[in-house]
MARTORDO-381041 format. One record per atom (N, C-alpha, C): residue number from 1; x, y, z. Coordinates in nm, 2 decimals. Atoms other than C-alpha are relative to their C-alpha. Layout:
<nodes>
<node pos="NUM" c1="X" c2="Y" c3="Z"/>
...
</nodes>
This chain:
<nodes>
<node pos="1" c1="0.11" c2="0.09" c3="0.01"/>
<node pos="1" c1="-6.91" c2="10.06" c3="1.11"/>
<node pos="1" c1="-0.05" c2="0.02" c3="-0.15"/>
<node pos="2" c1="0.07" c2="0.00" c3="0.13"/>
<node pos="2" c1="-7.07" c2="9.97" c3="0.78"/>
<node pos="2" c1="-0.10" c2="-0.12" c3="-0.01"/>
<node pos="3" c1="0.10" c2="0.11" c3="0.02"/>
<node pos="3" c1="-7.35" c2="9.75" c3="0.65"/>
<node pos="3" c1="0.05" c2="-0.09" c3="-0.11"/>
<node pos="4" c1="-0.04" c2="0.10" c3="0.10"/>
<node pos="4" c1="-7.27" c2="9.43" c3="0.47"/>
<node pos="4" c1="-0.09" c2="0.01" c3="-0.12"/>
<node pos="5" c1="0.07" c2="-0.02" c3="0.12"/>
<node pos="5" c1="-7.37" c2="9.46" c3="0.11"/>
<node pos="5" c1="-0.10" c2="-0.12" c3="-0.03"/>
<node pos="6" c1="0.08" c2="0.11" c3="0.02"/>
<node pos="6" c1="-7.51" c2="9.11" c3="0.10"/>
<node pos="6" c1="-0.11" c2="-0.02" c3="0.10"/>
<node pos="7" c1="0.10" c2="0.03" c3="-0.10"/>
<node pos="7" c1="-7.69" c2="9.06" c3="0.43"/>
<node pos="7" c1="-0.06" c2="0.12" c3="0.07"/>
<node pos="8" c1="0.04" c2="-0.13" c3="-0.06"/>
<node pos="8" c1="-7.72" c2="9.42" c3="0.56"/>
<node pos="8" c1="0.04" c2="0.01" c3="0.15"/>
<node pos="9" c1="-0.04" c2="-0.01" c3="-0.14"/>
<node pos="9" c1="-7.57" c2="9.34" c3="0.90"/>
<node pos="9" c1="0.10" c2="0.11" c3="0.02"/>
<node pos="10" c1="-0.10" c2="-0.11" c3="-0.03"/>
<node pos="10" c1="-7.38" c2="9.62" c3="1.07"/>
<node pos="10" c1="0.12" c2="-0.07" c3="0.06"/>
<node pos="11" c1="-0.12" c2="0.06" c3="-0.05"/>
<node pos="11" c1="-7.02" c2="9.51" c3="1.12"/>
<node pos="11" c1="0.11" c2="0.11" c3="0.00"/>
<node pos="12" c1="-0.10" c2="-0.09" c3="-0.01"/>
<node pos="12" c1="-6.70" c2="9.69" c3="1.21"/>
<node pos="12" c1="0.12" c2="-0.03" c3="-0.09"/>
<node pos="13" c1="-0.11" c2="0.04" c3="0.09"/>
<node pos="13" c1="-6.46" c2="9.50" c3="0.98"/>
<node pos="13" c1="-0.04" c2="-0.10" c3="-0.10"/>
<node pos="14" c1="0.03" c2="0.10" c3="0.10"/>
<node pos="14" c1="-6.47" c2="9.30" c3="0.66"/>
<node pos="14" c1="0.07" c2="0.04" c3="-0.13"/>
<node pos="15" c1="-0.07" c2="-0.03" c3="0.13"/>
<node pos="15" c1="-6.32" c2="9.28" c3="0.31"/>
<node pos="15" c1="-0.08" c2="0.09" c3="-0.09"/>
<node pos="16" c1="0.05" c2="-0.09" c3="0.11"/>
<node pos="16" c1="-6.37" c2="9.54" c3="0.04"/>
<node pos="16" c1="0.04" c2="-0.05" c3="-0.13"/>
<node pos="17" c1="-0.03" c2="0.05" c3="0.14"/>
<node pos="17" c1="-6.40" c2="9.42" c3="-0.32"/>
<node pos="17" c1="0.08" c2="0.10" c3="-0.08"/>
<node pos="18" c1="-0.08" c2="-0.10" c3="0.07"/>
<node pos="18" c1="-6.13" c2="9.58" c3="-0.53"/>
<node pos="18" c1="-0.07" c2="0.04" c3="-0.13"/>
<node pos="19" c1="0.06" c2="-0.03" c3="0.13"/>
<node pos="19" c1="-6.35" c2="9.57" c3="-0.85"/>
<node pos="19" c1="-0.13" c2="0.08" c3="0.02"/>
<node pos="20" c1="0.13" c2="-0.06" c3="-0.01"/>
<node pos="20" c1="-6.71" c2="9.65" c3="-0.74"/>
<node pos="20" c1="-0.01" c2="0.10" c3="0.12"/>
<node pos="21" c1="-0.01" c2="-0.09" c3="-0.12"/>
<node pos="21" c1="-6.61" c2="9.84" c3="-0.42"/>
<node pos="21" c1="-0.11" c2="-0.03" c3="0.10"/>
<node pos="22" c1="0.10" c2="0.03" c3="-0.10"/>
<node pos="22" c1="-6.88" c2="9.66" c3="-0.22"/>
<node pos="22" c1="0.08" c2="-0.06" c3="0.12"/>
<node pos="23" c1="-0.06" c2="0.05" c3="-0.13"/>
<node pos="23" c1="-6.80" c2="9.58" c3="0.15"/>
<node pos="23" c1="-0.09" c2="-0.11" c3="0.06"/>
<node pos="24" c1="0.07" c2="0.11" c3="-0.05"/>
<node pos="24" c1="-6.89" c2="9.25" c3="0.31"/>
<node pos="24" c1="0.04" c2="-0.03" c3="0.14"/>
<node pos="25" c1="-0.05" c2="0.06" c3="-0.12"/>
<node pos="25" c1="-6.88" c2="9.08" c3="0.65"/>
<node pos="25" c1="0.07" c2="-0.13" c3="-0.04"/>
<node pos="26" c1="-0.08" c2="0.11" c3="0.03"/>
<node pos="26" c1="-6.65" c2="8.78" c3="0.66"/>
<node pos="26" c1="-0.08" c2="-0.12" c3="-0.05"/>
<node pos="27" c1="0.09" c2="0.12" c3="0.04"/>
<node pos="27" c1="-6.93" c2="8.52" c3="0.64"/>
<node pos="27" c1="-0.05" c2="0.01" c3="-0.14"/>
<node pos="28" c1="0.06" c2="-0.02" c3="0.14"/>
<node pos="28" c1="-7.09" c2="8.67" c3="0.33"/>
<node pos="28" c1="0.11" c2="0.01" c3="-0.11"/>
<node pos="29" c1="-0.11" c2="-0.01" c3="0.09"/>
<node pos="29" c1="-6.75" c2="8.73" c3="0.17"/>
<node pos="29" c1="0.06" c2="-0.14" c3="-0.04"/>
<node pos="30" c1="-0.05" c2="0.14" c3="0.03"/>
<node pos="30" c1="-6.67" c2="8.35" c3="0.18"/>
<node pos="30" c1="0.15" c2="-0.01" c3="0.04"/>
<node pos="31" c1="-0.13" c2="0.01" c3="-0.04"/>
<node pos="31" c1="-6.34" c2="8.40" c3="0.36"/>
<node pos="31" c1="0.00" c2="0.02" c3="0.15"/>
<node pos="32" c1="-0.01" c2="-0.02" c3="-0.15"/>
<node pos="32" c1="-6.24" c2="8.37" c3="0.73"/>
<node pos="32" c1="0.08" c2="0.12" c3="0.03"/>
<node pos="33" c1="-0.07" c2="-0.12" c3="-0.04"/>
<node pos="33" c1="-6.11" c2="8.67" c3="0.91"/>
<node pos="33" c1="0.15" c2="-0.04" c3="0.01"/>
<node pos="34" c1="-0.14" c2="0.05" c3="-0.01"/>
<node pos="34" c1="-5.78" c2="8.47" c3="0.98"/>
<node pos="34" c1="0.06" c2="0.00" c3="-0.14"/>
<node pos="35" c1="-0.06" c2="0.01" c3="0.13"/>
<node pos="35" c1="-5.73" c2="8.40" c3="0.61"/>
<node pos="35" c1="0.01" c2="0.13" c3="-0.07"/>
<node pos="36" c1="0.00" c2="-0.13" c3="0.06"/>
<node pos="36" c1="-5.82" c2="8.75" c3="0.51"/>
<node pos="36" c1="0.12" c2="0.08" c3="0.05"/>
<node pos="37" c1="-0.12" c2="-0.07" c3="-0.06"/>
<node pos="37" c1="-5.55" c2="8.88" c3="0.75"/>
<node pos="37" c1="0.13" c2="-0.05" c3="-0.06"/>
<node pos="38" c1="-0.12" c2="0.06" c3="0.05"/>
<node pos="38" c1="-5.30" c2="8.64" c3="0.61"/>
<node pos="38" c1="0.04" c2="0.05" c3="-0.14"/>
<node pos="39" c1="-0.02" c2="-0.05" c3="0.13"/>
<node pos="39" c1="-5.34" c2="8.80" c3="0.27"/>
<node pos="39" c1="0.10" c2="0.12" c3="0.00"/>
<node pos="40" c1="-0.10" c2="-0.11" c3="-0.01"/>
<node pos="40" c1="-5.13" c2="9.10" c3="0.39"/>
<node pos="40" c1="-0.03" c2="0.10" c3="-0.10"/>
<node pos="41" c1="0.01" c2="-0.10" c3="0.11"/>
<node pos="41" c1="-5.07" c2="9.34" c3="0.10"/>
<node pos="41" c1="-0.10" c2="-0.03" c3="-0.11"/>
<node pos="42" c1="0.09" c2="0.05" c3="0.11"/>
<node pos="42" c1="-5.28" c2="9.13" c3="-0.13"/>
<node pos="42" c1="-0.15" c2="0.03" c3="0.04"/>
<node pos="43" c1="0.13" c2="-0.03" c3="-0.04"/>
<node pos="43" c1="-5.59" c2="9.24" c3="0.07"/>
<node pos="43" c1="-0.06" c2="0.11" c3="-0.10"/>
<node pos="44" c1="0.05" c2="-0.11" c3="0.09"/>
<node pos="44" c1="-5.61" c2="9.55" c3="-0.16"/>
<node pos="44" c1="-0.05" c2="-0.05" c3="-0.14"/>
<node pos="45" c1="0.04" c2="0.06" c3="0.13"/>
<node pos="45" c1="-5.66" c2="9.32" c3="-0.46"/>
<node pos="45" c1="-0.11" c2="-0.11" c3="0.01"/>
<node pos="46" c1="0.10" c2="0.11" c3="-0.03"/>
<node pos="46" c1="-5.92" c2="9.09" c3="-0.30"/>
<node pos="46" c1="-0.13" c2="0.03" c3="-0.08"/>
<node pos="47" c1="0.13" c2="-0.01" c3="0.07"/>
<node pos="47" c1="-6.24" c2="9.03" c3="-0.51"/>
<node pos="47" c1="-0.10" c2="-0.08" c3="0.06"/>
<node pos="48" c1="0.11" c2="0.08" c3="-0.06"/>
<node pos="48" c1="-6.58" c2="8.92" c3="-0.40"/>
<node pos="48" c1="-0.03" c2="-0.12" c3="-0.10"/>
<node pos="49" c1="0.04" c2="0.12" c3="0.08"/>
<node pos="49" c1="-6.74" c2="8.60" c3="-0.53"/>
<node pos="49" c1="-0.06" c2="0.04" c3="-0.13"/>
<node pos="50" c1="0.06" c2="-0.04" c3="0.12"/>
<node pos="50" c1="-6.95" c2="8.78" c3="-0.78"/>
<node pos="50" c1="0.10" c2="0.05" c3="-0.11"/>
<node pos="51" c1="-0.10" c2="-0.05" c3="0.10"/>
<node pos="51" c1="-6.65" c2="8.95" c3="-0.94"/>
<node pos="51" c1="0.09" c2="-0.11" c3="-0.05"/>
<node pos="52" c1="-0.08" c2="0.12" c3="0.04"/>
<node pos="52" c1="-6.45" c2="8.63" c3="-0.94"/>
<node pos="52" c1="-0.07" c2="-0.08" c3="-0.10"/>
<node pos="53" c1="0.08" c2="0.09" c3="0.09"/>
<node pos="53" c1="-6.73" c2="8.44" c3="-1.11"/>
<node pos="53" c1="-0.04" c2="0.07" c3="-0.13"/>
<node pos="54" c1="0.04" c2="-0.08" c3="0.12"/>
<node pos="54" c1="-6.79" c2="8.72" c3="-1.37"/>
<node pos="54" c1="0.07" c2="-0.07" c3="-0.12"/>
<node pos="55" c1="-0.05" c2="0.07" c3="0.12"/>
<node pos="55" c1="-6.75" c2="8.56" c3="-1.71"/>
<node pos="55" c1="0.11" c2="0.08" c3="-0.07"/>
<node pos="56" c1="-0.09" c2="-0.08" c3="0.08"/>
<node pos="56" c1="-6.57" c2="8.85" c3="-1.86"/>
<node pos="56" c1="0.04" c2="0.12" c3="0.08"/>
<node pos="57" c1="-0.04" c2="-0.12" c3="-0.07"/>
<node pos="57" c1="-6.36" c2="9.13" c3="-1.71"/>
<node pos="57" c1="-0.06" c2="0.12" c3="-0.06"/>
<node pos="58" c1="0.06" c2="-0.12" c3="0.07"/>
<node pos="58" c1="-6.52" c2="9.36" c3="-1.97"/>
<node pos="58" c1="-0.14" c2="0.04" c3="0.07"/>
<node pos="59" c1="0.14" c2="-0.03" c3="-0.06"/>
<node pos="59" c1="-6.86" c2="9.33" c3="-1.78"/>
<node pos="59" c1="0.02" c2="0.11" c3="0.11"/>
<node pos="60" c1="-0.02" c2="-0.10" c3="-0.10"/>
<node pos="60" c1="-6.71" c2="9.54" c3="-1.50"/>
<node pos="60" c1="0.02" c2="0.14" c3="-0.06"/>
<node pos="61" c1="-0.02" c2="-0.13" c3="0.06"/>
<node pos="61" c1="-6.61" c2="9.81" c3="-1.74"/>
<node pos="61" c1="-0.13" c2="0.06" c3="-0.06"/>
<node pos="62" c1="0.13" c2="-0.05" c3="0.06"/>
<node pos="62" c1="-6.96" c2="9.83" c3="-1.89"/>
<node pos="62" c1="-0.08" c2="0.09" c3="0.11"/>
<node pos="63" c1="0.07" c2="-0.08" c3="-0.10"/>
<node pos="63" c1="-7.07" c2="9.98" c3="-1.55"/>
<node pos="63" c1="0.04" c2="0.15" c3="-0.01"/>
<node pos="64" c1="-0.05" c2="-0.14" c3="0.02"/>
<node pos="64" c1="-6.87" c2="10.29" c3="-1.65"/>
<node pos="64" c1="-0.04" c2="0.05" c3="-0.13"/>
<node pos="65" c1="0.06" c2="-0.04" c3="0.13"/>
<node pos="65" c1="-7.06" c2="10.48" c3="-1.92"/>
<node pos="65" c1="0.10" c2="0.05" c3="-0.10"/>
<node pos="66" c1="-0.10" c2="-0.06" c3="0.09"/>
<node pos="66" c1="-6.75" c2="10.65" c3="-2.06"/>
<node pos="66" c1="0.07" c2="-0.12" c3="-0.07"/>
<node pos="67" c1="-0.07" c2="0.12" c3="0.06"/>
<node pos="67" c1="-6.58" c2="10.31" c3="-2.12"/>
<node pos="67" c1="-0.09" c2="-0.07" c3="-0.09"/>
<node pos="68" c1="0.09" c2="0.07" c3="0.08"/>
<node pos="68" c1="-6.89" c2="10.16" c3="-2.26"/>
<node pos="68" c1="-0.02" c2="0.07" c3="-0.14"/>
<node pos="69" c1="0.02" c2="-0.08" c3="0.12"/>
<node pos="69" c1="-6.93" c2="10.45" c3="-2.51"/>
<node pos="69" c1="0.13" c2="-0.02" c3="-0.09"/>
<node pos="70" c1="-0.13" c2="0.01" c3="0.08"/>
<node pos="70" c1="-6.56" c2="10.42" c3="-2.61"/>
<node pos="70" c1="0.01" c2="-0.14" c3="-0.06"/>
<node pos="71" c1="0.00" c2="0.14" c3="0.05"/>
<node pos="71" c1="-6.60" c2="10.04" c3="-2.65"/>
<node pos="71" c1="-0.09" c2="-0.01" c3="-0.12"/>
<node pos="72" c1="0.09" c2="0.00" c3="0.12"/>
<node pos="72" c1="-6.89" c2="10.10" c3="-2.89"/>
<node pos="72" c1="0.06" c2="0.07" c3="-0.12"/>
<node pos="73" c1="-0.07" c2="-0.07" c3="0.11"/>
<node pos="73" c1="-6.69" c2="10.35" c3="-3.09"/>
<node pos="73" c1="0.10" c2="-0.09" c3="-0.06"/>
<node pos="74" c1="-0.10" c2="0.09" c3="0.05"/>
<node pos="74" c1="-6.41" c2="10.10" c3="-3.12"/>
<node pos="74" c1="-0.06" c2="-0.11" c3="-0.08"/>
<node pos="75" c1="0.06" c2="0.11" c3="0.07"/>
<node pos="75" c1="-6.64" c2="9.83" c3="-3.23"/>
<node pos="75" c1="-0.05" c2="0.05" c3="-0.14"/>
<node pos="76" c1="0.05" c2="-0.06" c3="0.13"/>
<node pos="76" c1="-6.80" c2="10.06" c3="-3.50"/>
<node pos="76" c1="0.12" c2="0.02" c3="-0.09"/>
<node pos="77" c1="-0.12" c2="-0.02" c3="0.08"/>
<node pos="77" c1="-6.45" c2="10.15" c3="-3.62"/>
<node pos="77" c1="0.05" c2="-0.13" c3="-0.05"/>
<node pos="78" c1="-0.05" c2="0.13" c3="0.05"/>
<node pos="78" c1="-6.35" c2="9.78" c3="-3.64"/>
<node pos="78" c1="-0.09" c2="-0.05" c3="-0.11"/>
<node pos="79" c1="0.10" c2="0.05" c3="0.11"/>
<node pos="79" c1="-6.67" c2="9.70" c3="-3.84"/>
<node pos="79" c1="0.03" c2="0.08" c3="-0.13"/>
<node pos="80" c1="-0.03" c2="-0.08" c3="0.11"/>
<node pos="80" c1="-6.59" c2="9.99" c3="-4.07"/>
<node pos="80" c1="0.13" c2="-0.05" c3="-0.07"/>
<node pos="81" c1="-0.13" c2="0.05" c3="0.06"/>
<node pos="81" c1="-6.23" c2="9.87" c3="-4.13"/>
<node pos="81" c1="-0.02" c2="-0.14" c3="-0.06"/>
<node pos="82" c1="0.02" c2="0.14" c3="0.06"/>
<node pos="82" c1="-6.35" c2="9.51" c3="-4.19"/>
<node pos="82" c1="-0.08" c2="0.02" c3="-0.13"/>
<node pos="83" c1="0.08" c2="-0.01" c3="0.12"/>
<node pos="83" c1="-6.60" c2="9.63" c3="-4.45"/>
<node pos="83" c1="0.09" c2="0.06" c3="-0.11"/>
<node pos="84" c1="-0.09" c2="-0.06" c3="0.09"/>
<node pos="84" c1="-6.32" c2="9.83" c3="-4.62"/>
<node pos="84" c1="0.09" c2="-0.11" c3="-0.06"/>
<node pos="85" c1="-0.10" c2="0.11" c3="0.04"/>
<node pos="85" c1="-6.10" c2="9.51" c3="-4.64"/>
<node pos="85" c1="-0.07" c2="-0.11" c3="-0.08"/>
<node pos="86" c1="0.07" c2="0.11" c3="0.07"/>
<node pos="86" c1="-6.37" c2="9.29" c3="-4.80"/>
<node pos="86" c1="0.04" c2="0.00" c3="-0.15"/>
<node pos="87" c1="-0.04" c2="0.01" c3="0.14"/>
<node pos="87" c1="-6.29" c2="9.40" c3="-5.16"/>
<node pos="87" c1="0.15" c2="-0.03" c3="-0.03"/>
<node pos="88" c1="-0.14" c2="0.03" c3="0.02"/>
<node pos="88" c1="-5.92" c2="9.35" c3="-5.10"/>
<node pos="88" c1="0.03" c2="-0.14" c3="-0.04"/>
<node pos="89" c1="-0.02" c2="0.14" c3="0.04"/>
<node pos="89" c1="-5.95" c2="8.97" c3="-5.14"/>
<node pos="89" c1="-0.01" c2="-0.01" c3="-0.15"/>
<node pos="90" c1="0.01" c2="0.01" c3="0.15"/>
<node pos="90" c1="-6.08" c2="9.01" c3="-5.50"/>
<node pos="90" c1="0.11" c2="0.08" c3="-0.07"/>
<node pos="91" c1="-0.11" c2="-0.07" c3="0.07"/>
<node pos="91" c1="-5.81" c2="9.27" c3="-5.58"/>
<node pos="91" c1="0.13" c2="-0.09" c3="0.00"/>
<node pos="92" c1="-0.12" c2="0.09" c3="-0.01"/>
<node pos="92" c1="-5.54" c2="9.02" c3="-5.46"/>
<node pos="92" c1="-0.01" c2="-0.10" c3="-0.11"/>
<node pos="93" c1="0.02" c2="0.10" c3="0.10"/>
<node pos="93" c1="-5.69" c2="8.76" c3="-5.69"/>
<node pos="93" c1="0.03" c2="0.06" c3="-0.14"/>
<node pos="94" c1="-0.01" c2="-0.07" c3="0.13"/>
<node pos="94" c1="-5.70" c2="9.01" c3="-5.98"/>
<node pos="94" c1="0.15" c2="0.02" c3="-0.03"/>
<node pos="95" c1="-0.14" c2="-0.03" c3="0.02"/>
<node pos="95" c1="-5.33" c2="9.10" c3="-5.93"/>
<node pos="95" c1="0.07" c2="-0.13" c3="-0.03"/>
<node pos="96" c1="-0.06" c2="0.13" c3="0.03"/>
<node pos="96" c1="-5.23" c2="8.73" c3="-5.92"/>
<node pos="96" c1="-0.03" c2="-0.04" c3="-0.14"/>
<node pos="97" c1="0.04" c2="0.03" c3="0.13"/>
<node pos="97" c1="-5.42" c2="8.67" c3="-6.24"/>
<node pos="97" c1="0.08" c2="0.08" c3="-0.10"/>
<node pos="98" c1="-0.07" c2="-0.09" c3="0.09"/>
<node pos="98" c1="-5.26" c2="8.97" c3="-6.41"/>
<node pos="98" c1="0.15" c2="-0.05" c3="-0.01"/>
<node pos="99" c1="-0.14" c2="0.04" c3="0.00"/>
<node pos="99" c1="-4.91" c2="8.85" c3="-6.31"/>
<node pos="99" c1="0.02" c2="-0.13" c3="-0.08"/>
<node pos="100" c1="-0.01" c2="0.12" c3="0.07"/>
<node pos="100" c1="-4.98" c2="8.50" c3="-6.44"/>
<node pos="100" c1="-0.02" c2="0.02" c3="-0.15"/>
<node pos="101" c1="0.03" c2="-0.03" c3="0.14"/>
<node pos="101" c1="-5.12" c2="8.63" c3="-6.77"/>
<node pos="101" c1="0.12" c2="0.08" c3="-0.06"/>
<node pos="102" c1="-0.11" c2="-0.08" c3="0.05"/>
<node pos="102" c1="-4.82" c2="8.87" c3="-6.81"/>
<node pos="102" c1="0.12" c2="-0.10" c3="-0.02"/>
<node pos="103" c1="-0.10" c2="0.11" c3="0.02"/>
<node pos="103" c1="-4.58" c2="8.57" c3="-6.76"/>
<node pos="103" c1="-0.03" c2="-0.09" c3="-0.12"/>
<node pos="104" c1="0.04" c2="0.09" c3="0.11"/>
<node pos="104" c1="-4.78" c2="8.36" c3="-7.00"/>
<node pos="104" c1="0.02" c2="0.07" c3="-0.14"/>
<node pos="105" c1="-0.02" c2="-0.08" c3="0.12"/>
<node pos="105" c1="-4.77" c2="8.64" c3="-7.26"/>
<node pos="105" c1="0.15" c2="0.01" c3="-0.04"/>
<node pos="106" c1="-0.14" c2="0.00" c3="0.03"/>
<node pos="106" c1="-4.39" c2="8.67" c3="-7.23"/>
<node pos="106" c1="0.05" c2="-0.13" c3="-0.05"/>
<node pos="107" c1="-0.03" c2="0.14" c3="0.05"/>
<node pos="107" c1="-4.35" c2="8.29" c3="-7.27"/>
<node pos="107" c1="-0.05" c2="-0.02" c3="-0.14"/>
<node pos="108" c1="0.06" c2="0.02" c3="0.13"/>
<node pos="108" c1="-4.58" c2="8.30" c3="-7.57"/>
<node pos="108" c1="0.08" c2="0.08" c3="-0.10"/>
<node pos="109" c1="-0.08" c2="-0.08" c3="0.09"/>
<node pos="109" c1="-4.38" c2="8.58" c3="-7.73"/>
<node pos="109" c1="0.14" c2="-0.06" c3="-0.03"/>
<node pos="110" c1="-0.13" c2="0.06" c3="0.01"/>
<node pos="110" c1="-4.05" c2="8.41" c3="-7.66"/>
<node pos="110" c1="0.00" c2="-0.12" c3="-0.09"/>
<node pos="111" c1="0.02" c2="0.12" c3="0.08"/>
<node pos="111" c1="-4.17" c2="8.08" c3="-7.81"/>
<node pos="111" c1="-0.04" c2="0.04" c3="-0.14"/>
<node pos="112" c1="0.04" c2="-0.05" c3="0.14"/>
<node pos="112" c1="-4.33" c2="8.27" c3="-8.11"/>
<node pos="112" c1="0.13" c2="0.03" c3="-0.08"/>
<node pos="113" c1="-0.13" c2="-0.03" c3="0.07"/>
<node pos="113" c1="-3.98" c2="8.40" c3="-8.20"/>
<node pos="113" c1="0.07" c2="-0.12" c3="-0.04"/>
<node pos="114" c1="-0.07" c2="0.12" c3="0.03"/>
<node pos="114" c1="-3.83" c2="8.06" c3="-8.18"/>
<node pos="114" c1="-0.07" c2="-0.08" c3="-0.11"/>
<node pos="115" c1="0.08" c2="0.07" c3="0.09"/>
<node pos="115" c1="-4.11" c2="7.90" c3="-8.38"/>
<node pos="115" c1="-0.05" c2="0.08" c3="-0.13"/>
<node pos="116" c1="0.03" c2="-0.08" c3="0.12"/>
<node pos="116" c1="-4.14" c2="8.18" c3="-8.64"/>
<node pos="116" c1="-0.14" c2="0.04" c3="-0.01"/>
<node pos="117" c1="0.14" c2="-0.05" c3="0.01"/>
<node pos="117" c1="-4.49" c2="8.30" c3="-8.55"/>
<node pos="117" c1="0.01" c2="0.14" c3="-0.03"/>
<node pos="118" c1="0.00" c2="-0.14" c3="0.04"/>
<node pos="118" c1="-4.57" c2="8.63" c3="-8.70"/>
<node pos="118" c1="-0.07" c2="0.09" c3="0.10"/>
<node pos="119" c1="0.08" c2="-0.09" c3="-0.09"/>
<node pos="119" c1="-4.83" c2="8.75" c3="-8.45"/>
<node pos="119" c1="-0.03" c2="-0.07" c3="0.13"/>
<node pos="120" c1="0.05" c2="0.03" c3="-0.13"/>
<node pos="120" c1="-4.89" c2="8.73" c3="-8.08"/>
<node pos="120" c1="-0.05" c2="0.13" c3="0.06"/>
<node pos="121" c1="0.06" c2="-0.12" c3="-0.05"/>
<node pos="121" c1="-5.13" c2="8.98" c3="-7.93"/>
<node pos="121" c1="-0.11" c2="-0.03" c3="0.10"/>
<node pos="122" c1="0.11" c2="0.01" c3="-0.10"/>
<node pos="122" c1="-5.39" c2="9.05" c3="-7.67"/>
<node pos="122" c1="-0.12" c2="0.07" c3="-0.05"/>
<node pos="123" c1="0.12" c2="-0.07" c3="0.04"/>
<node pos="123" c1="-5.75" c2="9.13" c3="-7.75"/>
<node pos="123" c1="-0.11" c2="-0.05" c3="0.10"/>
<node pos="124" c1="0.10" c2="0.02" c3="-0.11"/>
<node pos="124" c1="-6.02" c2="9.16" c3="-7.48"/>
<node pos="124" c1="0.05" c2="-0.09" c3="0.11"/>
<node pos="125" c1="-0.07" c2="0.08" c3="-0.11"/>
<node pos="125" c1="-5.78" c2="9.02" c3="-7.22"/>
<node pos="125" c1="0.03" c2="-0.14" c3="-0.03"/>
<node pos="126" c1="-0.03" c2="0.14" c3="0.04"/>
<node pos="126" c1="-5.72" c2="8.71" c3="-7.42"/>
<node pos="126" c1="0.13" c2="0.00" c3="-0.09"/>
<node pos="127" c1="-0.12" c2="0.01" c3="0.08"/>
<node pos="127" c1="-5.38" c2="8.60" c3="-7.56"/>
<node pos="127" c1="-0.02" c2="-0.08" c3="-0.12"/>
<node pos="128" c1="0.03" c2="0.07" c3="0.13"/>
<node pos="128" c1="-5.40" c2="8.51" c3="-7.93"/>
<node pos="128" c1="0.13" c2="-0.01" c3="-0.07"/>
<node pos="129" c1="-0.12" c2="0.02" c3="0.08"/>
<node pos="129" c1="-5.14" c2="8.38" c3="-8.17"/>
<node pos="129" c1="-0.04" c2="-0.04" c3="-0.14"/>
<node pos="130" c1="0.02" c2="0.04" c3="0.14"/>
<node pos="130" c1="-5.11" c2="8.33" c3="-8.55"/>
<node pos="130" c1="0.14" c2="-0.01" c3="-0.06"/>
<node pos="131" c1="-0.13" c2="0.02" c3="0.06"/>
<node pos="131" c1="-4.82" c2="8.19" c3="-8.75"/>
<node pos="131" c1="0.02" c2="0.09" c3="-0.12"/>
<node pos="132" c1="-0.02" c2="-0.08" c3="0.12"/>
<node pos="132" c1="-4.89" c2="8.38" c3="-9.07"/>
<node pos="132" c1="-0.14" c2="0.08" c3="-0.02"/>
<node pos="133" c1="0.12" c2="-0.07" c3="0.03"/>
<node pos="133" c1="-5.15" c2="8.61" c3="-9.23"/>
<node pos="133" c1="-0.12" c2="-0.09" c3="-0.03"/>
<node pos="134" c1="0.10" c2="0.09" c3="0.05"/>
<node pos="134" c1="-5.35" c2="8.32" c3="-9.36"/>
<node pos="134" c1="-0.03" c2="-0.12" c3="0.10"/>
<node pos="135" c1="0.02" c2="0.11" c3="-0.09"/>
<node pos="135" c1="-5.31" c2="8.07" c3="-9.07"/>
<node pos="135" c1="-0.11" c2="0.03" c3="0.10"/>
<node pos="136" c1="0.11" c2="-0.02" c3="-0.10"/>
<node pos="136" c1="-5.59" c2="8.02" c3="-8.81"/>
<node pos="136" c1="0.06" c2="0.06" c3="0.13"/>
<node pos="137" c1="-0.04" c2="-0.06" c3="-0.13"/>
<node pos="137" c1="-5.58" c2="8.21" c3="-8.49"/>
<node pos="137" c1="-0.03" c2="-0.10" c3="0.11"/>
<node pos="138" c1="0.03" c2="0.08" c3="-0.12"/>
<node pos="138" c1="-5.56" c2="8.02" c3="-8.16"/>
<node pos="138" c1="0.02" c2="0.08" c3="0.12"/>
<node pos="139" c1="0.00" c2="-0.07" c3="-0.13"/>
<node pos="139" c1="-5.61" c2="8.13" c3="-7.81"/>
<node pos="139" c1="0.09" c2="-0.08" c3="0.10"/>
<node pos="140" c1="-0.09" c2="0.06" c3="-0.09"/>
<node pos="140" c1="-5.35" c2="8.07" c3="-7.54"/>
<node pos="140" c1="-0.06" c2="0.03" c3="0.14"/>
<node pos="141" c1="0.06" c2="-0.02" c3="-0.13"/>
<node pos="141" c1="-5.52" c2="8.01" c3="-7.20"/>
<node pos="141" c1="0.10" c2="-0.04" c3="0.11"/>
<node pos="142" c1="-0.09" c2="0.05" c3="-0.10"/>
<node pos="142" c1="-5.24" c2="7.82" c3="-7.02"/>
<node pos="142" c1="0.13" c2="-0.04" c3="-0.07"/>
<node pos="143" c1="-0.13" c2="0.04" c3="0.06"/>
<node pos="143" c1="-4.88" c2="7.69" c3="-7.07"/>
<node pos="143" c1="-0.02" c2="-0.13" c3="-0.08"/>
<node pos="144" c1="0.02" c2="0.12" c3="0.08"/>
<node pos="144" c1="-5.03" c2="7.37" c3="-7.21"/>
<node pos="144" c1="-0.03" c2="0.04" c3="-0.15"/>
<node pos="145" c1="0.03" c2="-0.04" c3="0.14"/>
<node pos="145" c1="-5.15" c2="7.57" c3="-7.51"/>
<node pos="145" c1="0.12" c2="0.04" c3="-0.07"/>
<node pos="146" c1="-0.13" c2="-0.04" c3="0.07"/>
<node pos="146" c1="-4.79" c2="7.68" c3="-7.58"/>
<node pos="146" c1="0.06" c2="-0.12" c3="-0.07"/>
<node pos="147" c1="-0.04" c2="0.12" c3="0.07"/>
<node pos="147" c1="-4.73" c2="7.32" c3="-7.68"/>
<node pos="147" c1="-0.05" c2="-0.01" c3="-0.14"/>
<node pos="148" c1="0.07" c2="0.00" c3="0.13"/>
<node pos="148" c1="-4.96" c2="7.38" c3="-7.98"/>
<node pos="148" c1="0.09" c2="0.07" c3="-0.10"/>
<node pos="149" c1="-0.09" c2="-0.08" c3="0.10"/>
<node pos="149" c1="-4.69" c2="7.61" c3="-8.13"/>
<node pos="149" c1="0.07" c2="-0.10" c3="-0.08"/>
<node pos="150" c1="-0.07" c2="0.09" c3="0.09"/>
<node pos="150" c1="-4.56" c2="7.42" c3="-8.43"/>
<node pos="150" c1="0.08" c2="0.07" c3="-0.10"/>
</nodes>
C-alpha cells in the first residue's frame, strides 16, 4: 500500500516515475491499468506527466546538489576559456597582416632589383622605396603601389 503523490489516496498498485520516483494511482498517472501492464519491461522507464512535460532534462539534475555544483563549475570554466579566446581573434588578424606585408616586401625587393632601385626598407612598420640617394621616397601600401616603380 502507498499513497498517491498527486491525490493522496491509498492504493495497492500504480506506476512509479523513473525520474522523480513519485508513485501514482492509475487515474492520476494518466494511464489505464491495462495500458500500463502492456508496457512490459518498459514499465521501468515510465515517466509521469510532470517529468514528460519538463522543458529540459537538466532541470531534473538540478535537484541533485552535487550535479548542480558540478554544472556551475563547468559553466565557470567555460566562461574562463571563452574570455581567454577573445584576444585570439585580433592575434589572427595580426598574423594575417604580417604575412601580407612580408609577401609585399618580398615583391617590392624583387621588383626593385629589376627596376634598379637602390633602396627598399622598412621603417615604423612601413615599406619604403627610393631609386637613388637624391630621388624622393615613396611608401608601398599595396601591390598597386608597386606599379609606381619606374
